[in-house]
N, C-alpha and C positions, 0 to 999 in steps of 0.2 A: 246746702251751700249757696251762698249768693253769687249770682252771675251778672255780668254786663254784657248788653247786646251792642255789637259794632258793626257798621255797614262798611264794607270793603269798597275799593274803587270800582269793582264789578258789579255793585249793588246787591252783593250778597250778605246777608246777616250772619253774623258769627257770635256764638255765646262763649264768654270767657268766665272761668272761675276767679272771682275777685280776691286778691290777697288781702287778708284780714290784718288788724292792726297787730295781733300777736306775731305773724309771720314777719312784718316789718320791723318789730322791735327786735326780735331774735336775730334777724338778719343785720341789724345795726349793732347789737351786741357783739356779734361774730367779728364785724369789721372793726369795732373799737378794741377788741381783744387783740386782734392782730396788731394793730398800732401800739397797744400797751406791751406786747410781747417784743415788738422790735425796739422800743424805748427802753425796756429793761435790759435787752441784750447790748444795746448800744452804750447804756450807762456803765455795764459791767466791763465791757471792752476798754472804755475811756479811762475808767478807774485803774484797770489793770496796766495799761499802758503808761498812765501818768505816774503810777507807783513805781514801775521799772525804770521810768526816766528821770525820778527823783523830784518831779514837780508837785509843789505843795498845793497849788490852787489849779486843778485841772480845768476848772470851768472857764478860765480866762485864755485857754489855748485857742489858737486860730482854728485848729481842726475841729474842736468841739463847737465853736460858734458857727462855722460853716455847716457843719452837720446838723445843727439845730435848725438853721434857716432851711436847709434843703427839706428837713423833716416836716416843718410848719407848712411849707409850700405843697408838700405831697398831702399833708392832712387836708388842708383847705380845698385843693383841687381833686382829690381822690375820686369822689363821687362822680364829678363831671367827666373826667378822663375816662373812668371805667365804663360809665354808661354809653359813651360815644363809641369807645373802641370795642366793647364786649356786648353789644346788642342789648343795652338796657339793663345790664347787670354788674353789680359789684360781686366780690368774693362771697359776701354774706348773702347776697340775693341769690347768686348761683347755687350755694349750699342749701338755701331754702326753697329753691326751685320756684322763684318768682321773677318778674321782669317788668320793665316800664313798657307800656304800649301807648299808642296814639289813639284818641277816641275817633279819629276821622278814618280809621282802618288802615292808613299807611304806616311805614315805619317811622318812628319818631325823628324828626330833624334835629339837627345840632342846635338850632334856635330853641326848640322845645326843651332839650336837655339843659340849655343854658338857663333858660327861665326857671326850671325846676331847681337848679343849682343856686341861682341868685336868691330866691325865696327861702332857701334853707336858713339864711339869716334871721328871717321873720319866724319861720315855723319852729326852728329849734335853737335860735340864738336869743333873740329879744324876749320871746314868750317861754323860753326854756322848755320847748317841746309842747307846752299845754295847747297852743293854738292847732298844732298838727294832730294832737289826740282828738280834739272836739271836733275839728274839720272832718277827719276821717270817719269818726262815729256818727255825724249827722248828714253827710252827703250820700246820696244814692249810690255814686260810683266809688264811694271810699277814697275820696281825694283829700290830700292836705291842700293848703293854699297854693304852694307851687304848682300842684297838678292842675288845680282849677285854672290857674292863670296860663299854663302852658297847654292845656288841653290834653292831659295824659293821666293815666292811673297805673296801679300794679296789678298784675294778674298771675295766676299760678300757671306753671309750665308743665307740671307733672299730670299725665293723664288721669282721669277719674275712673276709666274703665279699662279693663285688661281684655284683649282679643287674643285668641290662639291663632286665629285666621289672619295672616298678614296681607295687606292690601298690595304692598309693593313686591309683587312677584313676577319674575320673567317668565313669560308664557312659553317660551321655546318653540322650536320649529314645528312641532307636532300640534300646535294649537290650531283649531279651526276657527276662522272668523265668523263671527254671528252677524255682525253688523258692519258691512263694507262701507256704509255711509259715513263712518268714523273718518274717512278720508277728507270729509269737509270741515274737520276740527283742525285746530292749530296746536302747536305745542303751548301756547299760552292759555288755551282752554283745558288742555290735559293737566297743566300745572295748578290751574284752578280747582280741578276735580281732587288732585292730591292735597291740596290745602284744605278743602272742605272735609275730606276723609280724615285728615289729621285732627282738625277740630273736632270732628264728631267723636273720635276717640277720646280727646281730651274733656269733652263736655257732655257727651251723651245726646247732643242735639239732633234727634232723628228728623226734626221738621226741616232742618237745613238739607239734609240729605234727600228728603222728599222733593223739596222745591228745586233743588239743582237736578234731580233726575227728570222732573216734569219738564224743566226747560230744555235739556238735552233731547228728551224724547220728542217734544214738539219741533225742535230746530232740525233734527235729523229725519223727521217724519216716520219714526218707527215705533213699534210697541214691544213689550215683552210679556212672556206668558205669567199667568197668575201664580205659578209655583216658585218664582223667584222675587225677592223684594228689591227695593230701591237701591239699597247698598250693593247688592249682588249685580245689579244692572249696571252701576257706574264701574264696578270692578270689571265687568265684561267689557265695557267701553274702552277702559284703559288698556286692557289685554288686547283687544283688537287693534287698537291704534299702535301698541308697541309692536305687535306682529307685522303690521302693514309698514311702519316706518323702519323696522329692522330689516325688511327686505325678504321676509319669509314667504314662500309661495303657500297660497291657501287654496 
């Protein structure tokens, strides 16, 4: 599976599984099916209402015209609104477990979502989708024209690997702190560890785990025994930090 490497604001490289053309097409079909279903239902309702009211030409009714205008506006702005308010996902993207991300490692801005939306007219309107297909197929980061201009792409959100051992576990009052030096860390540091662990579960990027573990080891001036790996070391760091910040006596 193809991946894309993104460097976060903390200078940590994260690998994402890139959403393929098939995922995008199916997500779009789902969105269009929803619009088709709403249109069909709306038509049935108006036909029924007009028949009951004795109107011969229901298409000229004010309610019908207003509904069409609202529907067209929703159709045009749907992707932009959905991506802004639902973290880079439409209904179809959410069901296909893909989302829009920024190549600079930050959450996409409104401006980036706007650029993607504006260039839909080129990718899917003027060229009838052919430009988008060619662009996604040829670019390394699987970007359509709007993505290239906006500095974004689509990635998978479903983890590639399943783990029985959960990282986010409350250590409890009985936990014995191994590294009291974790007091030097901040909530932001711990959040970064959480983020790296999450992306490790999603991509299997063990190199990222190793790099972060080495940085924390050097910063705290600690070492860990050979019988544990870098993943377990990071887990211990978070457990120790949670114990200290929760006020448990060690």
